[in-house]
C-alpha positions, 0 to 999 in steps of 0.5 A: 500500500502507498500514500502520497506525501505532500511535497508542496502546498497541496498534497492530494492523490492525482488519480482516483480509482474506481472500486473495480480498477483500484489496486493496492499496488497502483502507486509504487515508490517514486514520484508522481507528476501532475500538470503543476506539481510533483509528489513523492510516493512513500510505501506503507503509509495508507490507502485502503480506500481509493476515494479517501483524499488527504488534507488539502492545503493551498496558499492564498498567495497562489493565483486563482487557476484559469481555463480549467475544464469541468473535469479538472475543476471537479473530478480532480484529486481534491474533488473540487475543494480547491475550486470551491475555495477559489469561488469563495475568493472570487465572491469576496471581490464581488461582495465585500460586505459578505466577505466582511461578515465571514471574516467576523466569524459568521457562517453566512449562507453559501450554495453548500450546506453549512451556513447559518441563517438563524439559530435553531433549537438544536445548537449543532448542525452539519455542513459539507467540506465544500462550504468550509473551503468556500468560506475560507476563500471568502475570508481570504484565508489559506485553504486548509481542509482535512477530509479525514477529520470533522471540523467544528466551527461556531457561528459568531452571530447565532452561536450555533456549532456547525460540524463539517463532515464527509459523512453523508448520513450526518449532513443529509438532513441538515 
């Protein structure tokens, strides 16, 4: 079994295998070259699940990618998290008031589950990583999403806790 170790700001698997074609030995020791980055492949560290992705990080100083196809944006190894973050950065330029509210800690309404319009009886709800990535971009922060761990964020306006998760069963009815 192999795992791709981060050598740059973004360390993600560059190919996602279907359950039928996945092989535990699909990656071997060496390097993996993508269009923009190179990764070292280290044996014996992970990857039972072919759809698991590692922590996604990207610096806010990096330029927003341009002229990507739908496949490159949404079906890449990061599963569209970088695209969501870049959309948040774009939205901050278009709507500075919304960006200011997000920077103050409000979980503003965005296209993904995770925003808080008003407090509800339950003091906790669930959101998706796409929201978290877009919210970080809106705030002008570096992208920092770890799909292997749930992330808790408390909305400063409503005092509601939102747990960002990849578990569909938790956020399906959020």
